[in-house]
C-alpha positions, 0 to 999 in steps of 0.5 A: 573503329575495326574493332568496334564494329567486329565486336557489334557484329560478334554482338549481334549474331551472338546475343553477347558482346565477345572478344578474340580470346573469349570466342577463343576460349569457347571452341576450348571449352567446346573441344574439351567437353565434347572429347569428355563425352567421347571418353565417357561414351568409350569409357563403358564400353572398356570395362565391358572388354576388360570385365569380359576379359577377366571373366573368360581367364577366369574361365579358361583356368577353372576349366584347365583346373578341372581338366588337371584333376580329370587327368590326374583321376585319370592316371589314378586309375589307370595306375590302379588298375594296372596294379591290379592286373600286375597283382592278377598276373602274378597270382596267375604265375605262381602256379604252375601249370600241367597237362598228361601227354601221350604218354600218360606223363603229367608235363607242365603246360606252359602260357609261353608260345613254345618253350623246351628242354634240352640235353646238350650232353645227350641231345636229349629233349625232355620236354617241348611245345612248339618247340620246332616252330619258327618265331622271332627271337630278339635279342636272342640274336646277340648270342650269335652276334658275339660268337661272330664278334669274338672269331672275327676280332681276336684283340678285346683291348682294341679300342673303337669309337662310336657314332651318331648311325650306331645310336640312332633308334637303337632303343636300349643302349648305355652308348653315345655318339662320340664315346671310345671304348673296348671290344670287351666292354661292347661284348659286355654291354651286348650280353648283360644290358642287351645293349643294340648299339653295343652290338651295331658298334660290334658288326661296324667295326668287325673285318666283315664291316655291318652288312658282311657281319650279318651273311658271316651269321647266317653262314655260321648258324648253317655250319651249326646246323641251325636250319630254320634259324635267319638273321637280319640284324646283329641286334635283334630289334629287326623282327627278321631275326627268327629260330626256334626254341630247339635250335636255341637251346643249342645254340646257347648250349654252344654258345656258352661252353665258350668261356669268353662268352658263359664269364660275361653272361654269369655277371650281375651288372658292369660298370665301365667310363667312357670318358668321364662318366661311370656307367652302371649296367644291370644284367635282364636277366633275373635269375642271374641276378637272384641265384635262386637257379645256377646259370651257366648262361644266357641271353633275353629277348624281347620285341613287340613281334616276338613277345618275352623271351629267355634261352638260359643253360642252367645246372641243376642242384642236386645231379649237377645235370646241365640242361638248355631251357628256353621259352619264347612268346611269353607275355610279360617281363616276370612271365618269362622267368616264372615260366621258366621256373616251373620247366626248372622246378617240374624237372630238377622233381621228376626221376629225369633229373637224375639221368646221366649222359649216357640215359643212365642214373649217376 
């Protein structure tokens, strides 16, 4: 009875007979239809967003590719420019420059900031250009470091350990924290490879300690009569390490007379084995490596405030005369050797080359 009434009501409202199951199916169909319509409406938006993302990715990839291409082209252009600059410098340096001094004599006109040729036997200055001007000397500092180290530490086989502070911001070094090395190995690294950490280790383990070591370097300079020479650290990394070309010529002559220093400076290379690792070190002195000039001893130096420097004691081939040549403030690594070579060739070809220790001929 009740079912018939309900059916009659539904028929009256909907216009067709429905049962309960049919009503449920209708509602379900409406939901499915509504969901499909919603999905259909949303699908174009998702497709649009996906297409936009792909386009953006493609645009970024293209831009990145263009950037890489541009960067590569820029690097090639810079490389070509530098190569051209080096070629121009090489051509310029290959030709020595001369001037006429106040006596009417033709003498070198070096491009470096200061230069000198000095005879340690006669204390005679054979040529000089701004040789008394105080300048930063960079790693030529290590000549005094070696002298003070040898003075303070008599056992070259003594083993020391490298600490982290020794190698921190050391710029040039073959050492690592934790290495165990001998004093002799440190001296070789100091004078052949211009190792800054080696200089720090030598100062730290000396009886003076790091600060006392630098104080002793300055004291030693006073003892040698180097009144314009001052040290602030044992490596030469600080611009406060200063001297003159004249005083560095005197110092290199004095230092090389000690065979413990000179014999190391004449080595073109050095190998040492800290732990299981073999380390090879080449001399920073191009003349030592090439053998074109007989070097009795010498030391290079460079920091930005000093320019490229070289202090070396050489032997003239015809007479065997020893002279110190110092170049300070050259504009490149190649320039300091070229300037020294020009000084050497000028002296070797002049009448000054034949002067003996007594000022006469030999």
